C-alpha positions as CSV (number, residue, x, y, z in Angstrom):
1,M,0.9,-3.4,12.2
2,S,-2.0,-5.4,13.5
3,N,-1.7,-9.2,14.1
4,T,-4.7,-9.7,11.9
5,F,-3.1,-8.2,8.8
6,K,0.0,-10.4,9.4
7,T,-2.1,-13.5,8.9
8,T,-3.3,-12.4,5.5
9,A,-2.1,-13.6,2.1
10,T,-1.3,-10.0,1.2
11,Y,1.1,-9.6,4.0
12,H,3.0,-12.8,3.2
13,L,3.1,-11.7,-0.5
14,I,4.6,-8.4,0.4
15,K,7.1,-10.1,2.8
16,L,8.1,-12.5,0.1
17,F,8.6,-9.7,-2.5
18,R,10.7,-7.7,0.0
19,F,12.9,-10.8,0.7
20,Q,13.4,-11.3,-3.0
21,V,14.4,-7.7,-3.6
22,E,16.8,-7.8,-0.6
23,D,18.3,-11.1,-1.8
24,F,18.7,-9.7,-5.4
25,F,20.7,-6.7,-4.2
26,T,22.7,-8.7,-1.7
27,N,23.7,-11.1,-4.5
28,L,24.5,-8.2,-6.9
29,G,26.6,-6.6,-4.3
30,E,28.6,-9.8,-3.6
31,I,29.1,-10.4,-7.4
32,T,30.4,-6.8,-7.8
33,K,32.7,-7.2,-4.8
34,M,34.1,-10.5,-6.0
35,T,34.5,-9.0,-9.5
36,L,36.7,-6.2,-8.2
37,L,38.7,-8.5,-5.9
38,T,39.3,-11.0,-8.7
39,I,40.4,-8.3,-11.2
40,F,42.7,-6.8,-8.5
41,Y,44.5,-10.2,-7.8
42,M,44.7,-10.9,-11.6
43,L,46.5,-7.7,-12.2
44,K,48.7,-8.2,-9.1
45,G,50.1,-11.3,-10.6
46,R,51.5,-14.4,-8.9
47,I,49.0,-16.6,-10.8
48,K,49.3,-20.4,-10.3
49,W,49.5,-21.4,-14.0
50,K,49.5,-25.1,-13.2
51,E,46.0,-24.8,-11.7
52,V,44.9,-22.5,-14.6
53,I,45.9,-25.2,-17.1
54,Y,43.9,-27.9,-15.1
55,Q,40.9,-25.6,-14.9
56,C,41.2,-24.9,-18.7
57,Y,41.1,-28.6,-19.4
58,R,38.1,-28.9,-17.1
59,F,36.3,-25.8,-18.6
60,G,37.1,-26.5,-22.2
61,V,37.9,-30.1,-23.0
62,T,35.4,-31.9,-20.8
63,S,32.6,-29.7,-21.9
64,L,33.2,-29.9,-25.7
65,P,31.1,-33.0,-26.5
66,I,27.8,-31.5,-24.9
67,T,28.6,-28.0,-26.3
68,L,29.2,-29.1,-29.8
69,S,26.2,-31.4,-29.8
70,I,23.9,-28.6,-28.6
71,V,25.1,-26.0,-31.2
72,G,25.2,-28.6,-34.0
73,M,21.6,-29.7,-33.2
74,T,20.4,-26.1,-33.0
75,S,21.9,-25.4,-36.4
76,I,20.2,-28.5,-37.8
77,I,16.9,-27.5,-36.4
78,V,17.0,-24.0,-37.9
79,A,18.4,-25.2,-41.3
80,T,15.7,-27.9,-41.5
81,Q,12.9,-25.3,-40.8
82,V,14.2,-22.6,-43.0
83,A,16.2,-24.0,-46.0
84,S,13.3,-25.6,-47.8
85,E,11.2,-22.5,-47.6
86,M,14.0,-20.2,-48.8
87,V,14.7,-22.5,-51.7
88,K,11.0,-22.4,-52.7
89,Q,11.1,-18.6,-52.6
90,G,14.2,-18.5,-54.7
91,G,16.5,-17.6,-51.9
92,E,18.8,-20.6,-52.2
93,N,21.8,-18.3,-52.6
94,F,21.3,-16.9,-49.1
95,V,20.7,-20.0,-47.0
96,G,24.3,-20.4,-46.0
97,M,24.7,-16.7,-45.3
98,M,21.6,-16.7,-43.0
99,I,22.7,-19.8,-41.1
100,T,26.2,-18.5,-40.7
101,M,25.1,-15.1,-39.4
102,L,22.8,-16.8,-36.9
103,I,25.5,-19.1,-35.7
104,I,28.4,-16.6,-35.6
105,R,26.5,-13.8,-34.1
106,E,24.1,-15.4,-31.7
107,A,23.4,-19.1,-31.5
108,G,27.0,-20.4,-31.3
109,I,27.9,-18.2,-28.4
110,I,24.7,-18.2,-26.5
111,M,24.0,-22.0,-26.8
112,S,27.7,-22.6,-25.8
113,G,27.2,-20.4,-22.8
114,F,24.1,-22.3,-21.7
115,A,25.9,-25.6,-22.1
116,I,28.9,-24.4,-20.1
117,I,26.6,-23.1,-17.3
118,S,24.7,-26.3,-17.1
119,M,27.9,-28.5,-17.0
120,I,30.8,-26.4,-15.7
121,G,29.2,-23.5,-13.9
122,S,27.1,-25.8,-11.6
123,S,30.2,-27.9,-11.0
124,L,32.2,-24.9,-10.0
125,A,29.5,-23.6,-7.6
126,S,28.9,-26.9,-5.9
127,E,32.7,-27.5,-5.5
128,V,33.4,-24.2,-3.9
129,A,30.2,-24.4,-1.8
130,T,31.2,-27.8,-0.5
131,M,34.6,-26.4,0.5
132,R,32.7,-23.6,2.3
133,V,30.3,-25.7,4.3
134,T,33.0,-28.2,5.2
135,E,35.2,-25.3,6.4
136,Q,38.0,-26.0,4.0
137,I,38.0,-22.3,3.0
138,D,38.5,-21.4,6.6
139,A,41.4,-23.8,6.7
140,I,42.9,-22.0,3.6
141,R,42.7,-18.7,5.5
142,V,44.4,-20.2,8.6
143,L,47.3,-21.3,6.3
144,K,47.5,-17.6,5.3
145,V,46.4,-18.3,1.7
146,N,44.1,-15.9,0.1
147,P,41.0,-17.8,-1.0
148,I,40.2,-15.3,-3.8
149,R,43.6,-15.8,-5.4
150,Y,43.6,-19.5,-4.8
151,L,40.0,-20.4,-5.8
152,F,38.7,-17.5,-8.0
153,V,41.6,-16.4,-10.1
154,P,42.4,-19.8,-11.8
155,R,38.8,-20.6,-12.5
156,V,38.0,-17.2,-13.9
157,L,41.1,-17.1,-16.0
158,S,40.3,-20.5,-17.4
159,G,36.8,-19.3,-18.4
160,M,38.2,-16.2,-20.1
161,L,40.8,-18.3,-22.0
162,M,38.6,-21.2,-23.0
163,M,35.3,-19.7,-23.9
164,P,36.6,-18.1,-27.1
165,V,38.1,-21.5,-28.2
166,I,34.7,-23.2,-27.4
167,W,32.9,-20.5,-29.4
168,V,35.1,-21.0,-32.5
169,L,34.8,-24.7,-32.5
170,S,31.0,-24.7,-31.8
171,S,30.4,-22.1,-34.6
172,L,32.4,-24.2,-37.1
173,I,30.4,-27.3,-36.2
174,G,27.2,-25.3,-36.4
175,V,28.0,-24.0,-39.9
176,L,28.9,-27.6,-41.1
177,A,25.8,-29.1,-39.6
178,G,23.7,-26.4,-41.3
179,S,25.1,-27.4,-44.6
180,F,24.2,-31.0,-44.0
181,A,20.7,-30.3,-42.9
182,S,20.1,-27.8,-45.7
183,N,21.1,-30.5,-48.3
184,L,18.8,-33.1,-46.7
185,A,15.9,-30.7,-46.2
186,S,15.9,-28.8,-49.6
187,G,18.4,-30.5,-51.8
188,L,20.6,-27.4,-51.7
189,S,24.0,-28.3,-53.0
190,Y,27.0,-28.0,-50.6
191,R,28.7,-25.7,-53.1
192,A,25.7,-23.2,-53.2
193,Y,25.6,-23.3,-49.4
194,F,29.3,-22.6,-48.8
195,D,29.4,-20.0,-51.6
196,S,26.9,-17.9,-49.7
197,V,28.5,-18.6,-46.3
198,W,31.2,-16.0,-47.0
199,Y,28.5,-13.3,-47.4
200,G,27.7,-13.7,-43.7
201,I,31.1,-13.7,-42.2
202,Y,32.8,-10.4,-41.3
203,I,35.9,-9.7,-39.3
204,Y,33.9,-7.3,-37.3
205,D,31.5,-10.0,-36.2
206,I,34.4,-12.3,-35.2
207,K,36.2,-9.6,-33.2
208,V,33.0,-8.7,-31.3
209,N,32.0,-12.3,-30.5
210,L,35.6,-13.2,-29.4
211,F,35.3,-10.3,-26.9
212,K,31.8,-11.5,-26.0
213,A,33.1,-15.0,-25.3
214,V,35.8,-13.6,-23.0
215,V,33.1,-11.7,-21.1
216,Y,30.8,-14.8,-21.0
217,G,33.6,-17.0,-19.6
218,F,34.5,-14.4,-17.0
219,S,30.8,-14.0,-15.9
220,I,30.0,-17.7,-15.7
221,S,33.1,-18.6,-13.7
222,L,32.9,-15.6,-11.4
223,I,29.1,-15.9,-10.6
224,S,29.5,-19.7,-10.0
225,C,32.4,-19.2,-7.7
226,T,30.7,-16.3,-5.9
227,F,27.6,-18.3,-5.1
228,G,29.6,-21.3,-4.0
229,Y,31.9,-19.1,-1.8
230,N,28.9,-17.6,0.1
231,A,27.1,-20.9,0.6
232,K,26.0,-21.8,4.1
233,G,23.8,-24.4,5.8
234,G,25.3,-27.7,5.0
235,A,24.2,-29.9,2.1
236,K,21.0,-27.9,1.6
237,G,23.2,-24.8,1.3
238,V,25.2,-26.4,-1.4
239,G,22.1,-27.1,-3.4
240,I,20.8,-23.5,-3.0
241,A,24.1,-22.0,-4.0
242,T,24.3,-24.2,-7.1
243,T,20.8,-23.3,-8.2
244,G,21.5,-19.6,-7.6
245,A,24.7,-19.8,-9.6
246,V,22.9,-21.4,-12.6
247,V,19.9,-19.0,-12.5
248,W,22.1,-15.9,-12.2
249,S,24.5,-17.1,-14.9
250,F,21.6,-17.7,-17.3
251,V,20.1,-14.3,-16.6
252,S,23.5,-12.5,-16.9
253,L,24.2,-14.1,-20.3
254,V,20.9,-13.0,-21.6
255,I,21.4,-9.4,-20.4
256,L,25.0,-9.3,-21.6
257,D,23.9,-10.6,-25.0
258,M,21.3,-7.8,-25.2
259,I,23.9,-5.2,-24.3
260,F,26.3,-6.5,-27.0
261,A,23.5,-6.6,-29.6
262,V,22.5,-3.0,-28.9
263,S,26.1,-1.7,-28.5
264,F,27.6,-3.3,-31.6
265,F,24.9,-4.3,-34.0
266,F,22.2,-1.7,-33.5
């Protein structure tokens, strides 16, 4: 390859694209490897439940205010936009059903996931990344403690346990906020709203979304810990790892949501 071509914008664009492709498959391979290792150590047992409980508090309790606020405001926005139009068209008996289906099936879980990524996922990634660049993980290995069992398992388990709880609470808040907004926007009575709510709630939807919440909690925790675990380069590396964890978590949630929608509701 001539030196002249190496100075062109085309060469640098190809080089950048190649780097992005290699980085994508490297990260995907690391996530897959850590997934298998984490599941292996979960099944093997000897879980530090005290640490799991602490991580559950961190994952669930500390994130509740922002999560419930986001889901509640999303429900208010949708209800404000839609309720008045549906009442004008004679569809007041279906406002509660529509809002409930939206919250239960999609908005409650996906908006909760985004809130958890922004607050907890970034925190997990930066914490583990700091441990990596300050050689604390190397010290753990010297003490003959497995870092996957010590760092990954409690955090991933807490995500799997708390994400369904967060989804249930946020969905409840979303449905209640939708009733309030519908009443203000269109004058729809609370009784008419809640009478139609039950048309949009099915046991099948609840079961699917509880399973989806478990998968989301697993994915967010695992991806965040993986990027933190592979951080390098000091403070700059911590920032890069945190950014990568957030981006990959967002993308993974959208892809998983599409898979669930096609698999269970198509």
